[in-house]
N, C-alpha and C positions, 0 to 999 in steps of 0.2 A: 089499254093497248092502242097504239097508233102506228101507221106506216108512213114513212117519208118517201115520196115518189120521185124526188129529184135524184138523178143519176150521180153516183159518186165514183171517182176514178182512182186507179192505181197507176204506178209507173208503167206497167205493161200495156196500159190502155191508150197511151199517147206517144207521139213523137214531137220533136221541136221543129217547127218550120224554118227553113233557112231564109235569110234575107240578104239584101245587098250589103256588102261590107267594104270598108276602106282599109281594113287591116291587111298588111302585106305578109305578115308572118305570125306564127303562134308565139314567137319570142316577144312580141309587142304587148301581149296580154299580161296584166298585173293581177295576180291571184290573192294578194294581201288585202285584208280588210282592216279598217280601224273602227272600233265600236266604243261608244260611251254608254255605260249601263245606267239604267233608270234609277235604281235604288242605291247601289254602292257608289255611284258617281265616278267610278274608275274608268280609265281608258284601256283598251286592249288592241294590240296589233299582231296579226299573224295570218296564217292560212287556216280558215275556219273548218277544218276537217278533224274529227275526233275519233280516237280509239275507244270503244265501249268498255265499260267497267265490268268485264266478263273474264272468267278464268281463261287463260290462253290468249288473251288480247290485252286487257288492262293491267299489264305488268310493269314493274319498274324498268326492266330492260327496254320494253316498248316505249315508255315515256322518255327514257334517256335518248333513244334513237330519234323519235319523232320530234322532240323539242329542238334538236339540232336543225331541223328543217322548218321550224315554225308551226308544227302541227301539235294538236292537243291530245292528252290522254286522261281519262278518268280512271284512277287506280281502283282495283276491286276493293270491296268492303273488308274482306277478311285478312287484313294486315294490321297487326298491333303496332304501337309506337316503337317497339324494339326492332321490328322488321323494317319499318320506315327508316330508322336511324342507320341500320346496317346496309340498306340497299339503294336508298334514293340519293341521287346526285344530279338531278335534272334542273330545268329552268322553271322557277315557280310561276312564270306567266302561262305555262302550258300544261299544268298539272292540277288536278282536283282530287281531294280526298273524298271518298264516297261513304255515305252513311244512310241507314234506314231511319225509322222513327223510334227505335228502342233506346232508352236512356243510357244503357250500358255502352252501346255503339257510339252514341253521341259523346259520352264522357271520353272515350278513347280518341274520337275524332278531334275533340277540343285539345287534347294533349298533343296530338300530331300537329295540328294547326299552330300551336304555340311553339313547339320544338323546331318545326321546319319553316315557320314563318310563311305559311301558304296563303295564297291570294284567293283560292277557290274552294268551295265545298259543293258536292253534288248530293242532294237529298233525293234518294232514288227508291221508289217502291213501285210495284207493278200497277197498283190501282191508285192513281192520284186523285180520285174523286172522293176520298174519305175526308170527313170533316176534321178528324184528328190530324190528318196530313197537312191541311191548310194551317191549322193551329201550330203545328210543329215548324212549318216554314216561318210563320210569324215570330215564334220563339227564337229561332236562329237569327233572324234579322234583327231582333231587339238586342240580342247578345253580341252580334257582330255587324254593326252598321256599315262597316267599310269593306266587308268581304263580298266577293262575287258569288251569288247563289244560283246554282242550277237546280231545278225542281221538276219532277215528273214521275210517272208519265200520264199524259192526258191526250185527247184527240179532238176536243171541241173548243169553240171560241169562248164560251162562257167560263169554263174552268181555266183556260189559259189566262184570261183576264183576272180571275179571282186569285190565282197564284201570284201574278205580278203585283196585284194590289196588296197581297199579304207579305210581299218582300222579295219575291224571286226576281232575279235579273234575266235569267234565260230559262225558258220552259221546254222540257223534253216532250216531244210529240211522237206518239206511236204506241198502239196497243195491238200486239199480235202479228206485225208484219215480218219479224225477224226469221232468219233461216232455221234457227233451232228453237223457236217459240211455238208452242201448241195451244196458246190461250184461246185462239179462235175455235180450235177443235174441241177443247175441253169445256168451254163456257158459252160459245156462240157469240161472244162479245168482241167488238172491234170496229174499225172504220178504215175504208180504203185510204192508203197512206198519202197519195198525191192530194186528194181532196182535203184530208186532215191538215196537211202542211199549208195548203192555200188558205184555208179558213182560219187556222190558228195564227199564221203569220200576219194576216190582215188584222186580227183582233189584237195581237201583241204590239204591232207597229203603231196602232192607233193610240196606245198608251205609252209609247216610247220604250217598249220592252223588246225582247228578242226570243227566238225559238231555235231548237235543235230538231232537225228531221232525224228521228232515231229508228232505224230499222227499215228493211225492205229493199235496200240497194243490192243488186247482184252484179253490177258492172259499172264502169265509169260513166256510161250514159245515164244511168239512174241517179248518180251523184249530181250530174249536170241538171237533170230534171228537177231534183229537190231544190237546188239553188235557184233554178228558173221559176219555181213555184213560190219563192219568197223565203226559203229557209235561210237563217243567218249562219247556222252551223249544220254540218251533216255528220252524224255519228255512225261509225261502221263497226260491225262485229264480225260477221262471216267473211267479209272481204279482207279483214286483217287477221283472220285465223290461219293456222298452219305455218306460221313463221318462226324462225329461230328465237326471236325476241319474246314470243309468247310462251315459250317453254312447253310444259304439259307432257303428258304420257306419250311415249312413242311406241310404235309397233311396226313390224315388217309383214306385209301381205303381198304374196306373189312377187317378191323381190323389190317392192316399193316401200319406202318409209312413209308412214302415216302419223299424224298427230291428232290426239283427241280434242274434240270441241263439243261443248254442251251448253244448253240454256241454263240460266241461273235459277230457274224454278224446276229443273229436271230432277229425276231420281238421283243422278250422279252428283249434282251439286248439293242436294239436301243431305245425301249420305255423307258427303265430304265435310260439309260445314255445319250441319244441324243434327247429326246423329240419326238421320233417316227422315222419311216422310211422315209427318204427323197424321194421326188417324182421322182428323177432321178435314184434311185437304187431299188433293191429288197432284201428281206431277203435271206441270204445264210447260215442259220442255223436252227436247229430244237430245240424244247423244249420238254423235257421228265421228268418224275418223276421216280427216281431210288429208290430201297429199301434202307432204312437206314442201314448202314453197321458198325455203332459204331465207336470206335477209329481207326485211320488210322494205328496204330502200327501193328495190325494183318494182314492187307493187305500188308504192307511193308515186314513183315517177310515171308509171302507167296511168294512174288515176289523174294526176295533175296534167299529163299530156293530153288526155281525153278532154279534160275540162277546158284547157286552153283552146283546143280544136273547136269545141262547142262555141266558145266565145267568138272565134273567127267566122264561124258559119252564120252567126246572127248579128255580127257587127258590134259586139260588145268589147270595148277596149280594156275593160276590167271586170272582175267578178262582181263588183258593186253594180255594174250596169246590166248584168245578165238578166235579171228578172224583168227589167224594163224592156229588154229586147226580145223577150220570149213570147212566142205564140205557140200554144199547144194545139195539135190536130189529133182528133180521135182516130184510131186505127184498129184494124183487126189482126195485123201481123207486124211484128217489130223488125224482123230480119229474115233473110233466106236461110233456112235451117237444113238444107240438103246434106251438108257435110258435118252437121252438129250431132254428136252422139246423144 
């Protein structure tokens, strides 16, 4: 047993310090990024915000809407090739098929990649520290030398680098920060998300790799903090929940329409996709109902508007420059909450 005494920080622990800026308007800020990936050697251009591969978020309808705006979607795992054939008509630059490490899932993913000519695969398990996970990433890279591989989740520099060296182009960073994730409660395992992003981004960039800040954002300001901390992409689950494109079960409570949203390791998800919770594990997610939020476009514009405003406050003419212009200050209060319920 050992204790690390260095303070680790979350998004709620900091604010971004404003700086002198020559920008006249938010319209001047360029949010597009151009990346060249270390292992696939491919180039990608777009706005690096992702919809998470969760029920109610990572749907085909969400992908079709977000791809029109240059945003990315990781489609949920539980769609077979026939479902893809019948529902997908998005832009391959902005969509990934998701898979775990089970060979049956991978066989279906290979069929989908071939049929849809996809450019991306997201290898997604809760615990990216398993040796067999690294071996699986290496297997996929050997079979698909030109595909862009997302792999995760991890929260430390050493595993970020190991996954990149095994063949991942983009590493997903985050254990337990999500709004419907209870891993930290059930296991006691995790890492404050801002520090995880800072440390993993530094490790990845040293090898020419990239990272996704996955989870923990509850407002546009947190998205800005993630990019300021060095994230190449930011993945959103809760912030993209409750929209028409996510579908999901609806209910009416006190005259208000609500939509179901749940973690992918929750009782709800395992009952739906796995026939129940296995006797050797427990639920690590919660199920909630969120207010219906209509089309996702309004939420996207709100996030992008906040991000542009951040850039003008620190003098960053583009999203690429944001991390170079960011200075975090530690704080005990984020905002005045007198009228916040």
